[in-house]
C-alpha positions in Angstrom: -14.5 -8.7 1.3 -13.7 -6.1 3.8 -14.6 -2.4 3.2 -12.1 -0.1 1.5 -10.7 2.6 3.8 -10.1 5.4 1.3 -7.9 7.4 3.5 -6.5 4.3 5.2 -4.7 3.9 8.4 -1.1 5.0 8.5 1.5 2.3 8.8 5.2 2.4 9.5 6.9 0.9 6.5 10.3 -0.6 5.9 10.9 -0.8 2.1 13.7 -1.4 -0.3 15.2 1.5 -2.3 12.9 0.7 -5.2 9.8 1.0 -3.0 9.1 -2.7 -2.4 7.6 -3.2 1.0 9.5 -5.5 3.4 7.8 -5.0 6.7 5.1 -2.8 8.1 3.7 -2.0 11.6 -0.1 -1.7 11.9 -1.9 -1.1 15.2 1.3 -2.0 17.1 1.9 -5.3 15.3 4.7 -6.0 12.9 3.9 -7.8 9.6 6.6 -9.3 7.3 5.6 -9.0 3.6 5.8 -12.4 2.0 4.9 -11.4 -1.6 3.7 -8.4 -3.7 0.8 -9.8 -5.7 -0.1 -6.7 -7.7 1.2 -3.2 -8.0 -0.2 -0.2 -9.9 -0.3 3.6 -9.8 -3.3 5.9 -10.0 -3.7 9.6 -10.7 -6.4 12.1 -9.7 -6.3 13.6 -13.2 -6.3 10.4 -15.3 -7.9 12.1 -18.3 -4.9 14.3 -19.0 -2.4 13.3 -21.7 0.3 13.0 -19.1 -1.3 12.6 -15.7 0.9 12.7 -12.6 0.7 9.6 -10.5 -0.3 10.5 -6.9 -0.6 7.1 -5.3 0.9 3.7 -5.7 -1.1 0.6 -4.7 0.3 -2.7 -3.7 -1.6 -5.8 -2.9 0.6 -8.0 -0.6 0.5 -11.1 1.4 2.2 -11.3 4.8 3.9 -14.2 6.5 1.2 -14.3 9.1 -1.5 -14.9 6.5 -3.0 -11.4 5.7 -3.9 -10.3 2.2 -3.7 -6.5 2.3 -3.9 -3.5 0.0 -1.4 -0.8 0.9 -1.1 2.7 -0.6 2.0 4.8 -0.9 1.5 8.6 -1.2 4.1 9.5 -3.8 4.2 13.2 -2.8 4.9 12.6 0.9 6.2 9.1 0.7 3.8 8.0 3.5 2.2 4.5 3.6 -1.4 3.5 4.5 -3.2 0.3 4.9 -6.5 0.7 3.0 -7.9 -2.8 3.0 -7.5 -6.2 4.7 -9.2 -8.9 2.8 -11.1 -11.5 4.8 
Protein backbone atom coordinates (compact mmCIF):
# COMPACT_ATOMS: atom_id res chain seq x y z
CA UNK A 1 0.00 0.00 0.00
CA UNK A 2 1.22 3.47 -0.77
CA UNK A 3 1.92 5.96 2.01
CA UNK A 4 -0.77 8.31 3.25
CA UNK A 5 -0.20 11.97 2.40
CA UNK A 6 -1.90 13.62 5.38
CA UNK A 7 -2.07 17.06 3.78
CA UNK A 8 -2.47 15.52 0.35
CA UNK A 9 -2.02 17.09 -3.04
CA UNK A 10 -4.67 19.53 -4.18
CA UNK A 11 -6.81 18.38 -7.07
CA UNK A 12 -9.28 20.22 -9.26
CA UNK A 13 -12.60 18.47 -8.70
CA UNK A 14 -15.83 18.38 -10.63
CA UNK A 15 -18.58 17.09 -8.36
CA UNK A 16 -22.35 16.82 -8.29
CA UNK A 17 -24.46 19.11 -6.10
CA UNK A 18 -24.45 16.51 -3.31
CA UNK A 19 -20.64 16.27 -3.35
CA UNK A 20 -20.17 13.07 -5.36
CA UNK A 21 -16.94 13.37 -7.35
CA UNK A 22 -17.27 12.97 -11.11
CA UNK A 23 -13.82 13.96 -12.40
CA UNK A 24 -10.59 15.28 -10.95
CA UNK A 25 -7.33 16.62 -12.34
CA UNK A 26 -4.16 15.49 -10.59
CA UNK A 27 -0.68 16.45 -11.77
CA UNK A 28 -2.09 17.66 -15.07
CA UNK A 29 -4.02 14.46 -15.88
CA UNK A 30 -7.81 14.15 -15.82
CA UNK A 31 -9.35 11.10 -14.11
CA UNK A 32 -13.00 10.12 -14.48
CA UNK A 33 -14.46 8.67 -11.28
CA UNK A 34 -15.98 5.26 -11.98
CA UNK A 35 -17.33 4.45 -8.51
CA UNK A 36 -17.32 5.68 -4.93
CA UNK A 37 -16.40 2.60 -2.87
CA UNK A 38 -16.59 4.15 0.58
CA UNK A 39 -17.43 7.54 2.08
CA UNK A 40 -17.06 8.85 5.64
CA UNK A 41 -16.54 12.03 7.66
CA UNK A 42 -14.01 12.68 10.40
CA UNK A 43 -13.70 15.35 13.06
CA UNK A 44 -10.76 16.79 14.94
CA UNK A 45 -12.77 16.77 18.17
CA UNK A 46 -14.39 13.33 17.95
CA UNK A 47 -14.73 13.06 21.73
CA UNK A 48 -17.28 15.88 21.98
CA UNK A 49 -20.97 15.01 22.15
CA UNK A 50 -21.63 16.83 18.86
CA UNK A 51 -18.34 17.04 16.98
CA UNK A 52 -18.19 19.13 13.86
CA UNK A 53 -17.05 17.19 10.83
CA UNK A 54 -14.06 18.88 9.25
CA UNK A 55 -13.18 16.51 6.44
CA UNK A 56 -14.99 14.02 4.25
CA UNK A 57 -13.09 11.05 2.83
CA UNK A 58 -14.00 9.16 -0.32
CA UNK A 59 -12.34 6.04 -1.63
CA UNK A 60 -12.90 5.96 -5.38
CA UNK A 61 -11.99 3.97 -8.44
CA UNK A 62 -11.28 5.69 -11.74
CA UNK A 63 -11.94 4.58 -15.30
CA UNK A 64 -8.19 4.34 -15.88
CA UNK A 65 -7.75 1.85 -13.01
CA UNK A 66 -6.69 3.94 -10.01
CA UNK A 67 -7.93 3.26 -6.49
CA UNK A 68 -7.63 6.56 -4.64
CA UNK A 69 -8.47 8.17 -1.34
CA UNK A 70 -9.73 11.73 -1.73
CA UNK A 71 -10.44 14.24 1.04
CA UNK A 72 -12.78 17.20 0.90
CA UNK A 73 -12.16 20.01 3.36
CA UNK A 74 -15.68 20.90 4.48
CA UNK A 75 -14.74 24.41 5.59
CA UNK A 76 -13.14 25.58 2.38
CA UNK A 77 -14.63 23.01 0.01
CA UNK A 78 -11.19 22.13 -1.36
CA UNK A 79 -10.28 18.63 -2.49
CA UNK A 80 -7.01 16.73 -2.03
CA UNK A 81 -5.70 13.35 -3.12
CA UNK A 82 -4.23 11.73 -0.04
CA UNK A 83 -3.51 8.17 -1.20
CA UNK A 84 -3.16 6.16 -4.38
CA UNK A 85 -3.29 2.43 -3.66
CA UNK A 86 -0.87 0.24 -5.56
